[in-house]
ZADO-1210 file (C-alpha; in nm, 4 decimals, padded with zeros to 6 digits):
<atoms>
<atom x="-03.2491" y="-00.2909" z="04.6183" code="UNK" pos="1"/>
<atom x="-03.2664" y="-00.4873" z="04.9369" code="UNK" pos="2"/>
<atom x="-02.9881" y="-00.6904" z="05.0765" code="UNK" pos="3"/>
<atom x="-03.0228" y="-00.9001" z="05.4133" code="UNK" pos="4"/>
<atom x="-02.7227" y="-00.9191" z="05.6207" code="UNK" pos="5"/>
<atom x="-02.5964" y="-01.2110" z="05.8493" code="UNK" pos="6"/>
<atom x="-02.3268" y="-01.3414" z="06.0529" code="UNK" pos="7"/>
<atom x="-02.2456" y="-01.6555" z="06.2920" code="UNK" pos="8"/>
<atom x="-02.5310" y="-01.8757" z="06.1675" code="UNK" pos="9"/>
<atom x="-02.3847" y="-02.1565" z="06.3664" code="UNK" pos="10"/>
<atom x="-02.5675" y="-02.4550" z="06.2188" code="UNK" pos="11"/>
<atom x="-02.4369" y="-02.6949" z="06.4527" code="UNK" pos="12"/>
<atom x="-02.5067" y="-03.0620" z="06.6029" code="UNK" pos="13"/>
<atom x="-02.2592" y="-02.9998" z="06.8481" code="UNK" pos="14"/>
<atom x="-02.4961" y="-02.9229" z="07.2361" code="UNK" pos="15"/>
<atom x="-02.5577" y="-02.5561" z="07.2989" code="UNK" pos="16"/>
<atom x="-02.7512" y="-02.3624" z="07.4757" code="UNK" pos="17"/>
<atom x="-03.0364" y="-02.2942" z="07.2224" code="UNK" pos="18"/>
<atom x="-03.0803" y="-02.5750" z="06.9259" code="UNK" pos="19"/>
<atom x="-02.8840" y="-02.4533" z="06.6470" code="UNK" pos="20"/>
<atom x="-02.9684" y="-02.7464" z="06.3983" code="UNK" pos="21"/>
<atom x="-03.2848" y="-02.5201" z="06.2936" code="UNK" pos="22"/>
<atom x="-03.0773" y="-02.2299" z="06.2042" code="UNK" pos="23"/>
<atom x="-03.1260" y="-02.2782" z="05.8297" code="UNK" pos="24"/>
<atom x="-03.5031" y="-02.3490" z="05.8367" code="UNK" pos="25"/>
<atom x="-03.5137" y="-01.9983" z="06.0705" code="UNK" pos="26"/>
<atom x="-03.2953" y="-01.8103" z="05.7468" code="UNK" pos="27"/>
<atom x="-03.5477" y="-01.9056" z="05.5402" code="UNK" pos="28"/>
<atom x="-03.8217" y="-01.7869" z="05.7264" code="UNK" pos="29"/>
<atom x="-03.6521" y="-01.4595" z="05.7517" code="UNK" pos="30"/>
<atom x="-03.5768" y="-01.4525" z="05.3918" code="UNK" pos="31"/>
<atom x="-03.9271" y="-01.5671" z="05.2964" code="UNK" pos="32"/>
<atom x="-04.0645" y="-01.2787" z="05.4714" code="UNK" pos="33"/>
<atom x="-03.8425" y="-01.0012" z="05.3620" code="UNK" pos="34"/>
<atom x="-03.7919" y="-01.1235" z="05.0075" code="UNK" pos="35"/>
<atom x="-03.4246" y="-00.9831" z="04.9987" code="UNK" pos="36"/>
<atom x="-03.2081" y="-01.0042" z="04.6348" code="UNK" pos="37"/>
<atom x="-02.8852" y="-01.0864" z="04.8106" code="UNK" pos="38"/>
<atom x="-02.7567" y="-01.2083" z="05.1441" code="UNK" pos="39"/>
<atom x="-02.4437" y="-01.1371" z="05.2438" code="UNK" pos="40"/>
<atom x="-02.2856" y="-01.2970" z="05.5467" code="UNK" pos="41"/>
<atom x="-01.9699" y="-01.2751" z="05.7531" code="UNK" pos="42"/>
<atom x="-01.8885" y="-01.6149" z="05.8266" code="UNK" pos="43"/>
<atom x="-01.9337" y="-01.8619" z="06.0497" code="UNK" pos="44"/>
<atom x="-02.1924" y="-02.0891" z="05.9021" code="UNK" pos="45"/>
<atom x="-02.0426" y="-02.3767" z="06.1189" code="UNK" pos="46"/>
<atom x="-01.9775" y="-02.7475" z="06.0582" code="UNK" pos="47"/>
<atom x="-02.3896" y="-02.8318" z="06.0076" code="UNK" pos="48"/>
<atom x="-02.4175" y="-02.6751" z="05.6869" code="UNK" pos="49"/>
<atom x="-02.4678" y="-02.9196" z="05.3653" code="UNK" pos="50"/>
<atom x="-02.4307" y="-02.8099" z="04.9932" code="UNK" pos="51"/>
<atom x="-02.8336" y="-02.8763" z="05.0134" code="UNK" pos="52"/>
<atom x="-02.8511" y="-02.6454" z="05.2920" code="UNK" pos="53"/>
<atom x="-02.6646" y="-02.3903" z="05.0823" code="UNK" pos="54"/>
<atom x="-02.9206" y="-02.4712" z="04.7569" code="UNK" pos="55"/>
<atom x="-03.2025" y="-02.3899" z="04.9601" code="UNK" pos="56"/>
<atom x="-03.1146" y="-02.0418" z="05.0258" code="UNK" pos="57"/>
<atom x="-02.9268" y="-02.0036" z="04.6709" code="UNK" pos="58"/>
<atom x="-03.2745" y="-02.0991" z="04.5115" code="UNK" pos="59"/>
<atom x="-03.4053" y="-01.7887" z="04.7046" code="UNK" pos="60"/>
<atom x="-03.1251" y="-01.4978" z="04.6997" code="UNK" pos="61"/>
<atom x="-02.8042" y="-01.4386" z="04.5661" code="UNK" pos="62"/>
<atom x="-02.5643" y="-01.5280" z="04.8285" code="UNK" pos="63"/>
<atom x="-02.2370" y="-01.3190" z="04.8688" code="UNK" pos="64"/>
<atom x="-02.0299" y="-01.4886" z="05.1851" code="UNK" pos="65"/>
<atom x="-01.6717" y="-01.4931" z="05.2964" code="UNK" pos="66"/>
<atom x="-01.5729" y="-01.7919" z="05.5804" code="UNK" pos="67"/>
<atom x="-01.5017" y="-01.7949" z="05.9388" code="UNK" pos="68"/>
<atom x="-01.3286" y="-02.0177" z="06.1611" code="UNK" pos="69"/>
<atom x="-01.6474" y="-02.2445" z="06.2328" code="UNK" pos="70"/>
<atom x="-01.7167" y="-02.3786" z="05.8714" code="UNK" pos="71"/>
<atom x="-01.7746" y="-02.6985" z="05.6705" code="UNK" pos="72"/>
<atom x="-01.4887" y="-02.6381" z="05.4469" code="UNK" pos="73"/>
<atom x="-01.5147" y="-02.8341" z="05.1486" code="UNK" pos="74"/>
<atom x="-01.8208" y="-02.6669" z="05.1168" code="UNK" pos="75"/>
<atom x="-01.8231" y="-02.3259" z="05.1863" code="UNK" pos="76"/>
<atom x="-01.4482" y="-02.2723" z="05.0118" code="UNK" pos="77"/>
<atom x="-01.6746" y="-02.3325" z="04.6941" code="UNK" pos="78"/>
<atom x="-01.8926" y="-02.0600" z="04.7784" code="UNK" pos="79"/>
<atom x="-01.7201" y="-01.7700" z="04.9286" code="UNK" pos="80"/>
<atom x="-01.5992" y="-01.4486" z="04.7644" code="UNK" pos="81"/>
<atom x="-01.2708" y="-01.4063" z="04.6294" code="UNK" pos="82"/>
<atom x="-01.0840" y="-01.1821" z="04.8376" code="UNK" pos="83"/>
<atom x="-00.9880" y="-00.8610" z="04.7497" code="UNK" pos="84"/>
<atom x="-01.2468" y="-00.8992" z="04.4180" code="UNK" pos="85"/>
<atom x="-01.5200" y="-00.6003" z="04.3755" code="UNK" pos="86"/>
<atom x="-01.8749" y="-00.7528" z="04.3362" code="UNK" pos="87"/>
<atom x="-02.1319" y="-00.4735" z="04.1814" code="UNK" pos="88"/>
<atom x="-02.4542" y="-00.5017" z="04.2997" code="UNK" pos="89"/>
<atom x="-02.7121" y="-00.3019" z="04.1517" code="UNK" pos="90"/>
<atom x="-02.5190" y="00.0547" z="04.2605" code="UNK" pos="91"/>
<atom x="-02.3517" y="-00.0606" z="04.5083" code="UNK" pos="92"/>
<atom x="-01.9854" y="-00.2320" z="04.5459" code="UNK" pos="93"/>
<atom x="-01.9191" y="-00.5471" z="04.7777" code="UNK" pos="94"/>
<atom x="-01.5796" y="-00.6662" z="04.8836" code="UNK" pos="95"/>
<atom x="-01.4647" y="-00.9475" z="05.0969" code="UNK" pos="96"/>
<atom x="-01.1751" y="-01.1428" z="05.3145" code="UNK" pos="97"/>
<atom x="-01.2281" y="-01.4534" z="05.4443" code="UNK" pos="98"/>
<atom x="-01.0741" y="-01.6120" z="05.7761" code="UNK" pos="99"/>
<atom x="-00.8960" y="-01.4996" z="06.0255" code="UNK" pos="100"/>
<atom x="-00.5553" y="-01.3238" z="06.0527" code="UNK" pos="101"/>
<atom x="-00.2973" y="-01.5467" z="06.1958" code="UNK" pos="102"/>
<atom x="-00.3167" y="-01.9242" z="06.3187" code="UNK" pos="103"/>
<atom x="-00.2406" y="-02.2465" z="06.1538" code="UNK" pos="104"/>
<atom x="-00.6137" y="-02.3582" z="06.0734" code="UNK" pos="105"/>
<atom x="-00.8195" y="-02.4139" z="05.7392" code="UNK" pos="106"/>
<atom x="-00.9506" y="-02.0584" z="05.7826" code="UNK" pos="107"/>
<atom x="-00.5722" y="-01.9028" z="05.8704" code="UNK" pos="108"/>
<atom x="-00.4293" y="-01.6100" z="05.6358" code="UNK" pos="109"/>
<atom x="-00.1077" y="-01.4457" z="05.6697" code="UNK" pos="110"/>
<atom x="-00.0652" y="-01.0846" z="05.7761" code="UNK" pos="111"/>
<atom x="00.0874" y="-01.0344" z="05.4035" code="UNK" pos="112"/>
<atom x="-00.1932" y="-01.1845" z="05.2642" code="UNK" pos="113"/>
<atom x="-00.4582" y="-00.9786" z="05.4593" code="UNK" pos="114"/>
<atom x="-00.2658" y="-00.6723" z="05.3643" code="UNK" pos="115"/>
<atom x="-00.2172" y="-00.7593" z="04.9700" code="UNK" pos="116"/>
<atom x="-00.6202" y="-00.8302" z="04.9642" code="UNK" pos="117"/>
<atom x="-00.7194" y="-00.5189" z="05.1436" code="UNK" pos="118"/>
<atom x="-00.4580" y="-00.2894" z="04.9452" code="UNK" pos="119"/>
<atom x="-00.6682" y="-00.4744" z="04.6167" code="UNK" pos="120"/>
<atom x="-00.9596" y="-00.3252" z="04.7781" code="UNK" pos="121"/>
<atom x="-00.8554" y="00.0521" z="04.8588" code="UNK" pos="122"/>
<atom x="-00.7138" y="00.0685" z="04.4801" code="UNK" pos="123"/>
<atom x="-01.0483" y="00.0147" z="04.3205" code="UNK" pos="124"/>
<atom x="-01.2674" y="00.1182" z="04.6531" code="UNK" pos="125"/>
<atom x="-01.5844" y="-00.0175" z="04.7941" code="UNK" pos="126"/>
<atom x="-01.9375" y="00.0569" z="04.9489" code="UNK" pos="127"/>
<atom x="-01.9490" y="-00.2533" z="05.1717" code="UNK" pos="128"/>
<atom x="-01.6346" y="-00.4463" z="05.3165" code="UNK" pos="129"/>
<atom x="-01.7107" y="-00.7793" z="05.4604" code="UNK" pos="130"/>
<atom x="-01.4715" y="-00.9547" z="05.6702" code="UNK" pos="131"/>
<atom x="-01.5210" y="-01.2742" z="05.9570" code="UNK" pos="132"/>
<atom x="-01.2198" y="-01.0926" z="06.1147" code="UNK" pos="133"/>
<atom x="-01.2781" y="-00.8344" z="06.3674" code="UNK" pos="134"/>
<atom x="-01.0415" y="-00.5112" z="06.4298" code="UNK" pos="135"/>
<atom x="-00.9608" y="-00.3656" z="06.7148" code="UNK" pos="136"/>
<atom x="-01.2100" y="-00.1531" z="06.8841" code="UNK" pos="137"/>
<atom x="-01.2144" y="-00.1726" z="07.2607" code="UNK" pos="138"/>
<atom x="-01.4676" y="00.1368" z="07.2478" code="UNK" pos="139"/>
<atom x="-01.7097" y="-00.1134" z="07.1043" code="UNK" pos="140"/>
<atom x="-01.5618" y="-00.3887" z="07.2872" code="UNK" pos="141"/>
<atom x="-01.3857" y="-00.3130" z="07.6341" code="UNK" pos="142"/>
<atom x="-01.2821" y="-00.6177" z="07.6920" code="UNK" pos="143"/>
<atom x="-01.0624" y="-00.7066" z="07.3551" code="UNK" pos="144"/>
<atom x="-00.7028" y="-00.7658" z="07.3263" code="UNK" pos="145"/>
<atom x="-00.4984" y="-00.5184" z="07.1950" code="UNK" pos="146"/>
<atom x="-00.3343" y="-00.7925" z="06.9297" code="UNK" pos="147"/>
<atom x="-00.1433" y="-00.7771" z="06.5813" code="UNK" pos="148"/>
<atom x="-00.4472" y="-00.9178" z="06.3638" code="UNK" pos="149"/>
<atom x="-00.6672" y="-00.6584" z="06.5268" code="UNK" pos="150"/>
<atom x="-00.4679" y="-00.3912" z="06.5155" code="UNK" pos="151"/>
<atom x="-00.3988" y="-00.4847" z="06.1421" code="UNK" pos="152"/>
<atom x="-00.7503" y="-00.5422" z="06.0325" code="UNK" pos="153"/>
<atom x="-00.8207" y="-00.1833" z="06.1493" code="UNK" pos="154"/>
<atom x="-00.5409" y="-00.0302" z="05.9630" code="UNK" pos="155"/>
<atom x="-00.6894" y="-00.2500" z="05.6757" code="UNK" pos="156"/>
<atom x="-01.0663" y="-00.0843" z="05.7375" code="UNK" pos="157"/>
<atom x="-00.9065" y="00.2629" z="05.7476" code="UNK" pos="158"/>
<atom x="-00.7345" y="00.2515" z="05.4351" code="UNK" pos="159"/>
<atom x="-01.0541" y="00.1178" z="05.2852" code="UNK" pos="160"/>
<atom x="-01.3011" y="00.3292" z="05.4231" code="UNK" pos="161"/>
<atom x="-01.6007" y="00.1824" z="05.3052" code="UNK" pos="162"/>
<atom x="-01.9650" y="00.3245" z="05.4004" code="UNK" pos="163"/>
<atom x="-02.0288" y="00.0209" z="05.5694" code="UNK" pos="164"/>
<atom x="-01.8158" y="-00.2741" z="05.7101" code="UNK" pos="165"/>
<atom x="-01.9484" y="-00.5859" z="05.8722" code="UNK" pos="166"/>
<atom x="-01.7919" y="-00.8497" z="06.0764" code="UNK" pos="167"/>
<atom x="-01.8466" y="-01.1326" z="06.2819" code="UNK" pos="168"/>
<atom x="-01.6848" y="-01.3653" z="06.5298" code="UNK" pos="169"/>
<atom x="-01.7220" y="-01.1529" z="06.8530" code="UNK" pos="170"/>
<atom x="-01.9628" y="-01.2692" z="07.1082" code="UNK" pos="171"/>
<atom x="-02.1510" y="-01.0758" z="07.3830" code="UNK" pos="172"/>
<atom x="-02.4858" y="-00.8644" z="07.2382" code="UNK" pos="173"/>
<atom x="-02.6688" y="-00.9168" z="06.9459" code="UNK" pos="174"/>
<atom x="-02.5468" y="-00.6700" z="06.7454" code="UNK" pos="175"/>
<atom x="-02.2760" y="-00.3907" z="06.7985" code="UNK" pos="176"/>
<atom x="-02.3008" y="-00.0698" z="06.5893" code="UNK" pos="177"/>
<atom x="-02.0074" y="00.2281" z="06.5987" code="UNK" pos="178"/>
<atom x="-01.9779" y="00.4942" z="06.3627" code="UNK" pos="179"/>
<atom x="-01.5825" y="00.5163" z="06.3500" code="UNK" pos="180"/>
<atom x="-01.3771" y="00.8599" z="06.3453" code="UNK" pos="181"/>
<atom x="-01.3304" y="00.8290" z="05.9753" code="UNK" pos="182"/>
<atom x="-01.6890" y="00.8029" z="05.8672" code="UNK" pos="183"/>
<atom x="-01.7593" y="00.4373" z="05.8175" code="UNK" pos="184"/>
<atom x="-02.0493" y="00.2260" z="06.0135" code="UNK" pos="185"/>
<atom x="-01.9413" y="-00.0458" z="06.1715" code="UNK" pos="186"/>
<atom x="-02.1705" y="-00.3710" z="06.2591" code="UNK" pos="187"/>
<atom x="-02.1996" y="-00.6673" z="06.4203" code="UNK" pos="188"/>
<atom x="-02.5186" y="-00.9120" z="06.4020" code="UNK" pos="189"/>
<atom x="-02.5299" y="-01.2355" z="06.5650" code="UNK" pos="190"/>
<atom x="-02.7544" y="-01.4510" z="06.3217" code="UNK" pos="191"/>
<atom x="-02.7266" y="-01.7397" z="06.5819" code="UNK" pos="192"/>
<atom x="-03.0265" y="-01.9087" z="06.7321" code="UNK" pos="193"/>
<atom x="-02.9055" y="-01.7522" z="07.1035" code="UNK" pos="194"/>
<atom x="-02.9869" y="-01.3856" z="06.9088" code="UNK" pos="195"/>
<atom x="-03.1602" y="-01.4360" z="06.5914" code="UNK" pos="196"/>
<atom x="-02.9996" y="-01.0603" z="06.4858" code="UNK" pos="197"/>
<atom x="-03.0131" y="-00.9815" z="06.1410" code="UNK" pos="198"/>
<atom x="-02.9807" y="-00.6393" z="05.9260" code="UNK" pos="199"/>
<atom x="-03.1924" y="-00.5219" z="05.5804" code="UNK" pos="200"/>
<atom x="-03.0026" y="-00.2464" z="05.3919" code="UNK" pos="201"/>
<atom x="-03.2525" y="-00.0984" z="05.1423" code="UNK" pos="202"/>
<atom x="-03.2204" y="00.2548" z="05.0060" code="UNK" pos="203"/>
<atom x="-02.9345" y="00.3269" z="05.2034" code="UNK" pos="204"/>
<atom x="-03.1102" y="00.2760" z="05.5475" code="UNK" pos="205"/>
<atom x="-03.0121" y="00.0066" z="05.7636" code="UNK" pos="206"/>
<atom x="-03.2411" y="-00.1751" z="05.9645" code="UNK" pos="207"/>
<atom x="-03.1002" y="-00.3995" z="06.2750" code="UNK" pos="208"/>
<atom x="-03.3567" y="-00.7047" z="06.3848" code="UNK" pos="209"/>
<atom x="-03.3377" y="-00.8689" z="06.6871" code="UNK" pos="210"/>
<atom x="-03.5793" y="-01.1896" z="06.6979" code="UNK" pos="211"/>
<atom x="-03.8085" y="-00.9910" z="06.4511" code="UNK" pos="212"/>
<atom x="-03.8048" y="-00.6905" z="06.6311" code="UNK" pos="213"/>
<atom x="-03.6457" y="-00.3994" z="06.4579" code="UNK" pos="214"/>
<atom x="-03.3779" y="-00.2561" z="06.7220" code="UNK" pos="215"/>
<atom x="-03.1696" y="-00.0154" z="06.5637" code="UNK" pos="216"/>
<atom x="-03.1632" y="00.1949" z="06.2258" code="UNK" pos="217"/>
<atom x="-02.9042" y="00.3768" z="06.0499" code="UNK" pos="218"/>
<atom x="-02.8348" y="00.5739" z="05.6912" code="UNK" pos="219"/>
<atom x="-02.5261" y="00.4878" z="05.5081" code="UNK" pos="220"/>
<atom x="-02.4926" y="00.7986" z="05.3129" code="UNK" pos="221"/>
</atoms>
């Protein structure tokens, strides 16, 4: 089974360094080239995404996504994974937690809601965990501020201990990889038009691509 992993596609009509209005066309090209069975996203599709955009994607691939803080919320809420639910795809279990911890936006999740969601996942176990919320990882992001949300997210990832953890939200390099002390593989890919990064998971091997070229690989067994 082949799975496409993305995050922070950011289809937007706001002025940016690069043209993000073509984000969906780029993604459809990636899907057509790689022919995955599933697409897993860590959120931030952005406000430019329409129901028609998602329909184009879902006619090509089965979609599992969480939402971030930059979304067309009336659309993405109908499509997003349920917090704490385990989804079975082939021989892999996938779970997600939406939004960001704290704040007052449509994407906000209280600390108690987050704890309840991660404990539901931890009780059943999962192979792949997807969140938009990043954990506190100064080893990967030296300038990352140590705050309660990041520490709580790290607590959740540690308790769940998936084989692979994917999050979005962070900026900087086009992708980030880290082997957590308890064995979980950490991955973030920036799928915006500035980076055009994504990963392919097949037969437990993950290959990260940036702008069409393979740049990193690892196995999650």
